[in-house]
DSSP file (Angstrom, degrees, kcal/mol; ACC not computed):
  #  RESIDUE AA STRUCTURE BP1 BP2  ACC     N-H-->O    O-->H-N    N-H-->O    O-->H-N    TCO  KAPPA ALPHA  PHI   PSI    X-CA   Y-CA   Z-CA
    1    1 A X              0   0    0      0, 0.0     2,-0.5     0, 0.0    58,-0.1   0.000 360.0 360.0 360.0 136.3    3.5   13.3   -3.9
    2    2 A X        -     0   0    0      1,-0.1     3,-0.3     2,-0.1    53,-0.0  -0.700 360.0-164.4 -83.8 122.3    2.3   13.2   -7.5
    3    3 A X  S    S+     0   0    0     -2,-0.5    -1,-0.1     1,-0.2     6,-0.1   0.370  72.6  88.3 -88.1   6.1    1.2    9.7   -8.4
    4    4 A X        +     0   0    0     30,-0.0    -1,-0.2    50,-0.0     2,-0.1  -0.018  61.6 132.8 -92.8  32.6    1.3   10.4  -12.2
    5    5 A X        -     0   0    0     -3,-0.3     4,-0.1     2,-0.2    -2,-0.0  -0.328  68.6-121.0 -76.2 162.4    4.9    9.5  -12.4
    6    6 A X  S    S+     0   0    0      2,-0.1     2,-0.1    -2,-0.1    -1,-0.1   0.807  89.8  92.9 -73.1 -29.0    6.2    7.2  -15.1
    7    7 A X  S    S-     0   0    0      1,-0.1     2,-0.2     2,-0.1    -2,-0.2  -0.409  88.3-111.3 -66.0 137.4    7.5    4.8  -12.4
    8    8 A X        -     0   0    0      1,-0.1    -1,-0.1    -2,-0.1    -2,-0.1  -0.496  23.3-165.7 -71.4 135.8    5.0    2.1  -11.6
    9    9 A X    >   +     0   0    0     -2,-0.2     3,-2.2    -6,-0.1    19,-0.3   0.458  50.6 119.5 -99.3  -3.2    3.5    2.3   -8.1
   10   10 A X  T 3  S+     0   0    0      1,-0.3    19,-0.2    19,-0.1     3,-0.1  -0.458  78.3  25.4 -64.4 129.1    2.1   -1.2   -8.2
   11   11 A X  T 3  S+     0   0    0     17,-3.2    54,-2.7     1,-0.4    -1,-0.3   0.216  95.3 121.8  99.8 -13.8    3.6   -3.1   -5.4
   12   12 A X  E <   -A   64   0A   0     -3,-2.2    16,-2.7    52,-0.2    -1,-0.4  -0.488  65.0-118.6 -79.1 151.5    4.4    0.0   -3.3
   13   13 A X  E     -AB  60  27A   0     50,-1.7    47,-3.4    47,-0.6     2,-0.3  -0.617  35.5-171.3 -80.6 151.5    3.0    0.4    0.2
   14   14 A X  E     -AB  59  26A   0     12,-2.4    12,-2.8    45,-0.3     2,-0.4  -0.996  18.3-139.2-146.9 148.0    0.7    3.4    0.7
   15   15 A X  E     -AB  58  25A   0     43,-2.7    43,-2.9    -2,-0.3     2,-0.3  -0.899  27.3-118.2-108.0 136.0   -0.9    5.2    3.5
   16   16 A X  E     -A   57   0A   0      8,-2.4     7,-3.3    -2,-0.4    41,-0.3  -0.575  24.2-173.2 -74.7 129.8   -4.5    6.4    3.3
   17   17 A X        +     0   0    0     39,-3.3     2,-0.3    -2,-0.3    40,-0.2   0.590  66.2  26.6 -97.6 -13.7   -4.7   10.2    3.7
   18   18 A X  S    S+     0   0    0     38,-0.9     3,-0.3     3,-0.1    -1,-0.1  -0.972  88.1  42.6-149.0 158.6   -8.5   10.5    3.7
   19   19 A X  S >  S-     0   0    0     -2,-0.3     3,-1.6     1,-0.2    -3,-0.0  -0.334  99.2 -52.1  98.4 179.6  -11.7    8.7    4.6
   20   20 A X  T 3  S+     0   0    0      1,-0.3    -1,-0.2    -2,-0.1     0, 0.0   0.686 135.2  57.4 -67.6 -16.1  -12.6    6.4    7.5
   21   21 A X  T >  S+     0   0    0     -3,-0.3     3,-2.3     3,-0.1    -5,-0.3   0.109  77.3 157.6 -99.8  21.4   -9.5    4.4    6.9
   22   22 A X  T <   +     0   0    0     -3,-1.6    -5,-0.2     1,-0.3     3,-0.1  -0.167  68.1  14.5 -50.1 136.2   -7.2    7.4    7.3
   23   23 A X  T 3  S+     0   0    0     -7,-3.3    -1,-0.3     1,-0.3     2,-0.1   0.409  92.3 138.0  74.4   2.0   -3.6    6.4    8.2
   24   24 A X    <   -     0   0    0     -3,-2.3    -8,-2.4    -8,-0.1     2,-0.5  -0.489  50.4-130.6 -73.0 148.7   -4.2    2.7    7.3
   25   25 A X  E     +B   15   0A   0    -10,-0.2     2,-0.3    -2,-0.1   -10,-0.2  -0.878  33.4 166.0-106.6 133.3   -1.4    1.0    5.4
   26   26 A X  E     -B   14   0A   0    -12,-2.8   -12,-2.4    -2,-0.5     2,-0.4  -0.815  35.1-118.1-133.2 170.9   -2.1   -0.9    2.2
   27   27 A X  E     -BC  13  39A   0     12,-2.5    12,-2.0    -2,-0.3     2,-0.6  -0.970  29.8-125.9-110.8 132.9   -0.3   -2.4   -0.8
   28   28 A X  E     + C   0  38A   0    -16,-2.7   -17,-3.2    -2,-0.4    10,-0.2  -0.686  34.4 171.1 -78.7 117.8   -1.2   -1.0   -4.2
   29   29 A X  E     +     0   0A   0      8,-2.9     2,-0.3    -2,-0.6     9,-0.2   0.602  60.0  11.6-106.1 -13.7   -2.1   -4.0   -6.3
   30   30 A X  E     - C   0  37A   0      7,-1.3     7,-2.7   -21,-0.1     2,-0.4  -0.972  56.2-147.0-162.4 146.8   -3.5   -2.3   -9.5
   31   31 A X  E     + C   0  36A   0     -2,-0.3     5,-0.2     5,-0.2     2,-0.2  -0.914  16.2 173.3-113.0 144.5   -3.7    1.1  -11.2
   32   32 A X  E >   - C   0  35A   0      3,-2.9     3,-1.9    -2,-0.4     2,-0.3  -0.653  59.3 -69.2-152.1  90.1   -6.7    2.2  -13.3
   33   33 A X  T 3  S-     0   0    0      1,-0.3    -1,-0.2    -2,-0.2    21,-0.0  -0.456 117.9  -7.7  64.4-124.7   -6.6    5.8  -14.5
   34   34 A X  T 3  S+     0   0    0     -2,-0.3    20,-2.6    -3,-0.1     2,-0.3   0.443 127.6  75.4 -84.7   1.1   -7.2    8.2  -11.5
   35   35 A X  E <   -CD  32  53A   0     -3,-1.9    -3,-2.9    18,-0.2     2,-0.3  -0.801  58.8-164.0-113.3 154.7   -7.9    5.3   -9.2
   36   36 A X  E     -CD  31  52A   0     16,-2.8    16,-2.8    -2,-0.3     2,-0.5  -0.909  16.3-134.3-126.6 160.3   -5.8    2.6   -7.5
   37   37 A X  E     -CD  30  51A   0     -7,-2.7    -8,-2.9    -2,-0.3    -7,-1.3  -0.973  25.8-171.5-118.0 128.1   -6.8   -0.6   -5.9
   38   38 A X  E     -CD  28  50A   0     12,-2.7    12,-2.8    -2,-0.5     2,-0.3  -0.858   8.3-170.1-123.4 153.5   -5.3   -1.5   -2.5
   39   39 A X  E     -C   27   0A   0    -12,-2.0   -12,-2.5    -2,-0.3     6,-0.2  -0.979  17.9-169.3-139.1 150.9   -5.3   -4.5   -0.3
   40   40 A X        -     0   0    0      4,-2.2     5,-0.2    -2,-0.3    41,-0.1   0.381  46.5-118.9-116.9  -1.4   -4.2   -5.2    3.3
   41   41 A X  S    S+     0   0    0      3,-2.1     4,-0.2     1,-0.2    37,-0.1   0.301  98.1  57.7  83.6 -10.7   -4.5   -9.0    3.2
   42   42 A X  S    S+     0   0    0      2,-0.3     3,-0.2     3,-0.1    -1,-0.2   0.628 122.1   2.5-112.8 -89.2   -7.1   -9.0    5.9
   43   43 A X  S    S+     0   0    0      1,-0.3     2,-0.7    -3,-0.1    -4,-0.0   0.817 137.3  46.8 -75.2 -29.3  -10.3   -7.1    5.4
   44   44 A X  S    S-     0   0    0     30,-0.1    -4,-2.2     6,-0.0    -3,-2.1  -0.874  82.8-177.4-114.0  98.1   -9.3   -6.0    2.0
   45   45 A X        -     0   0    0     -2,-0.7     3,-0.5     3,-0.3    -3,-0.1  -0.296  43.4-101.0 -88.8 173.8   -8.0   -9.1    0.2
   46   46 A X  S >  S+     0   0    0      1,-0.2     3,-0.6     2,-0.1    -1,-0.1   0.848 126.0  50.4 -62.3 -34.3   -6.5   -9.4   -3.3
   47   47 A X  T 3  S+     0   0    0      1,-0.2    -1,-0.2     2,-0.0     2,-0.1   0.714 122.2  32.2 -76.6 -20.1   -9.9  -10.7   -4.5
   48   48 A X  T 3  S+     0   0    0     -3,-0.5    -3,-0.3     2,-0.0    -1,-0.2  -0.482  83.2 173.7-135.5  63.3  -11.8   -7.8   -2.9
   49   49 A X    <   -     0   0    0     -3,-0.6     2,-0.4    -5,-0.2   -10,-0.2  -0.239  33.4-112.4 -73.3 162.4   -9.5   -4.7   -3.0
   50   50 A X  E     -D   38   0A   0    -12,-2.8   -12,-2.7    -6,-0.1     2,-0.5  -0.802  24.1-136.5 -93.6 132.2  -10.5   -1.2   -2.0
   51   51 A X  E     +D   37   0A   0     -2,-0.4     2,-0.4   -14,-0.2   -14,-0.2  -0.786  30.3 176.6 -88.6 127.7  -10.7    1.4   -4.8
   52   52 A X  E     -D   36   0A   0    -16,-2.8   -16,-2.8    -2,-0.5     2,-0.2  -0.977  34.3-111.6-133.3 146.1   -9.2    4.7   -3.8
   53   53 A X  E >   -D   35   0A   0     -2,-0.4     3,-2.0   -18,-0.2   -18,-0.2  -0.546  30.2-125.1 -69.1 138.0   -8.6    8.0   -5.6
   54   54 A X  G >  S+     0   0    0    -20,-2.6     3,-1.2     1,-0.3    -1,-0.1   0.798 109.5  63.0 -57.4 -28.7   -4.9    8.5   -6.2
   55   55 A X  G 3  S+     0   0    0    -21,-0.3    -1,-0.3     1,-0.2   -20,-0.1   0.710  97.2  58.7 -68.4 -18.7   -5.2   11.9   -4.4
   56   56 A X  G <  S+     0   0    0     -3,-2.0   -39,-3.3   -39,-0.1   -38,-0.9   0.285  97.6  67.9 -98.6   9.8   -6.2   10.2   -1.2
   57   57 A X  E <   -A   16   0A   0     -3,-1.2     2,-0.5   -41,-0.3   -41,-0.2  -0.953  61.9-150.1-129.7 151.7   -3.1    8.0   -0.7
   58   58 A X  E     -A   15   0A   0    -43,-2.9   -43,-2.7    -2,-0.3    -3,-0.1  -0.959  23.9-135.4-117.6 110.0    0.5    8.7    0.1
   59   59 A X  E     -A   14   0A   0     -2,-0.5     2,-0.9   -45,-0.2   -45,-0.3  -0.328   9.5-134.1 -63.0 146.9    2.9    6.2   -1.3
   60   60 A X  E >   -A   13   0A   0    -47,-3.4     3,-1.7     3,-0.2   -47,-0.6  -0.858  21.4-168.7-102.9  96.5    5.6    4.9    1.0
   61   61 A X  E 3  S+     0   0A   0     -2,-0.9    -1,-0.2     1,-0.3    -2,-0.0   0.776  77.3  58.5 -62.6 -30.7    8.6    5.2   -1.3
   62   62 A X  E 3  S+     0   0A   0     -3,-0.1     2,-0.4     1,-0.1    -1,-0.3   0.489 102.2  60.0 -82.9   1.3   11.1    3.3    0.9
   63   63 A X  E <   +     0   0A   0     -3,-1.7   -50,-1.7   -50,-0.2     2,-0.3  -0.985  56.4 162.3-135.6 128.6    9.0    0.1    1.0
   64   64 A X  E     -A   12   0A   0     -2,-0.4   -52,-0.2   -52,-0.2     2,-0.1  -0.918  42.7 -97.7-132.9 160.5    7.8   -2.2   -1.8
   65   65 A X        -     0   0    0    -54,-2.7     3,-0.1    -2,-0.3    12,-0.1  -0.466  54.9 -90.6 -68.9 149.2    6.5   -5.7   -2.0
   66   66 A X        -     0   0    0      1,-0.1     2,-0.3    -2,-0.1    -1,-0.1  -0.373  58.7 -87.4 -58.3 144.1    9.1   -8.3   -3.0
   67   67 A X  S    S+     0   0    0      1,-0.1    -1,-0.1    -3,-0.1     3,-0.1  -0.370  70.9 140.4 -60.7 117.5    9.2   -8.7   -6.8
   68   68 A X    >   -     0   0    0      1,-0.6     3,-1.5    -2,-0.3    -1,-0.1  -0.022  63.3-111.4-145.5  32.2    6.6  -11.3   -7.8
   69   69 A X  T 3  S-     0   0    0      1,-0.2    -1,-0.6     3,-0.0     0, 0.0  -0.481  70.7 -45.0  68.3-142.6    5.1   -9.7  -10.9
   70   70 A X  T 3  S+     0   0    0     -2,-0.1     2,-1.0    -3,-0.1    -1,-0.2   0.130 108.7 110.6-107.9  19.1    1.6   -8.6  -10.3
   71   71 A X    <   +     0   0    0     -3,-1.5     2,-0.3     2,-0.0    -1,-0.0  -0.812  47.6 179.0 -96.2  99.8    0.6  -11.9   -8.5
   72   72 A X        -     0   0    0     -2,-1.0     2,-0.4   -43,-0.1    -2,-0.1  -0.781  15.0-154.1-101.9 143.8    0.1  -10.8   -4.9
   73   73 A X     >  -     0   0    0     -2,-0.3     4,-2.2     1,-0.1     5,-0.2  -0.897  22.8-126.9-113.3 150.0   -1.0  -13.1   -2.1
   74   74 A X  H  > S+     0   0    0     -2,-0.4     4,-2.7     1,-0.2     5,-0.2   0.869 111.2  54.7 -60.1 -37.1   -2.8  -12.0    1.0
   75   75 A X  H  > S+     0   0    0      2,-0.2     4,-2.4     1,-0.2    -1,-0.2   0.930 108.4  47.2 -64.2 -45.3   -0.1  -13.6    3.2
   76   76 A X  H  > S+     0   0    0      2,-0.2     4,-2.5     1,-0.2    -2,-0.2   0.900 112.7  50.6 -61.7 -40.6    2.7  -11.7    1.5
   77   77 A X  H  X S+     0   0    0     -4,-2.2     4,-2.5     2,-0.2     5,-0.2   0.938 110.6  48.1 -63.5 -47.8    0.8   -8.5    1.8
   78   78 A X  H  X S+     0   0    0     -4,-2.7     4,-2.6     1,-0.2    -2,-0.2   0.921 113.0  48.8 -59.3 -44.4    0.1   -9.0    5.5
   79   79 A X  H  X S+     0   0    0     -4,-2.4     4,-2.6     1,-0.2    -1,-0.2   0.922 111.7  48.4 -62.0 -45.1    3.8   -9.9    6.1
   80   80 A X  H  X S+     0   0    0     -4,-2.5     4,-2.3     2,-0.2    -1,-0.2   0.906 114.1  45.7 -64.8 -42.3    5.1   -6.8    4.3
   81   81 A X  H  X S+     0   0    0     -4,-2.5     4,-2.7     2,-0.2     5,-0.2   0.923 113.3  49.8 -66.5 -43.8    2.7   -4.4    6.0
   82   82 A X  H  X S+     0   0    0     -4,-2.6     4,-2.2    -5,-0.2    -2,-0.2   0.914 111.5  48.9 -61.1 -43.4    3.5   -6.0    9.4
   83   83 A X  H  X S+     0   0    0     -4,-2.6     4,-2.4     2,-0.2    -1,-0.2   0.916 112.0  48.9 -62.3 -44.2    7.2   -5.7    8.8
   84   84 A X  H  X S+     0   0    0     -4,-2.3     4,-2.6     1,-0.2    -2,-0.2   0.932 111.7  48.4 -61.8 -46.1    6.9   -2.1    7.7
   85   85 A X  H  X S+     0   0    0     -4,-2.7     4,-2.3     1,-0.2    -1,-0.2   0.875 111.1  51.0 -64.0 -37.3    4.8   -1.2   10.8
   86   86 A X  H  X S+     0   0    0     -4,-2.2     4,-2.3    -5,-0.2    -1,-0.2   0.934 111.8  46.9 -64.2 -46.2    7.3   -2.9   13.1
   87   87 A X  H  X S+     0   0    0     -4,-2.4     4,-2.1     1,-0.2    -2,-0.2   0.901 112.4  50.3 -61.8 -41.5   10.2   -0.9   11.5
   88   88 A X  H  X S+     0   0    0     -4,-2.6     4,-2.1     1,-0.2    -1,-0.2   0.908 110.4  49.6 -63.5 -41.9    8.2    2.3   11.8
   89   89 A X  H  X S+     0   0    0     -4,-2.3     4,-2.2     2,-0.2    -2,-0.2   0.904 109.5  51.4 -63.9 -42.3    7.5    1.7   15.4
   90   90 A X  H  X S+     0   0    0     -4,-2.3     4,-2.2     1,-0.2    -1,-0.2   0.895 109.8  50.1 -62.3 -40.4   11.2    0.9   16.1
   91   91 A X  H  X S+     0   0    0     -4,-2.1     4,-2.5     1,-0.2    -1,-0.2   0.899 110.7  49.8 -63.7 -40.3   12.2    4.2   14.4
   92   92 A X  H  < S+     0   0    0     -4,-2.1    -2,-0.2     2,-0.2    -1,-0.2   0.866 111.0  48.6 -67.2 -36.6    9.7    6.1   16.5
   93   93 A X  H  < S+     0   0    0     -4,-2.2    -2,-0.2     1,-0.2    -1,-0.2   0.911 116.7  42.3 -69.7 -42.4   10.9    4.5   19.8
   94   94 A X  H  <        0   0    0     -4,-2.2    -2,-0.2     1,-0.2    -1,-0.2   0.878 360.0 360.0 -70.4 -38.3   14.6    5.3   19.0
   95   95 A X     <        0   0    0     -4,-2.5    -1,-0.2    -5,-0.2    -2,-0.2   0.456 360.0 360.0 -85.3 360.0   13.9    8.8   17.7
């Protein structure tokens, strides 16, 4: 998926496609040119996000953070990721 869309990707969930954190799920909290900054609310907090090249992440289009502007809290991020992973697991069990 091309991340150079006009639609903002801030607030979207994304899966890492490369690196030691491959398949990890994050929330995109900031864009900066060819890089994005992601947080998972645990090891990568809002205050200490991970910088990733846009080419190395896959946005999860069907899931976004609840609208709260660009003010993200670690607790909200953890809840959203946990909810997404639970839904994904339920789909995998049923399918």
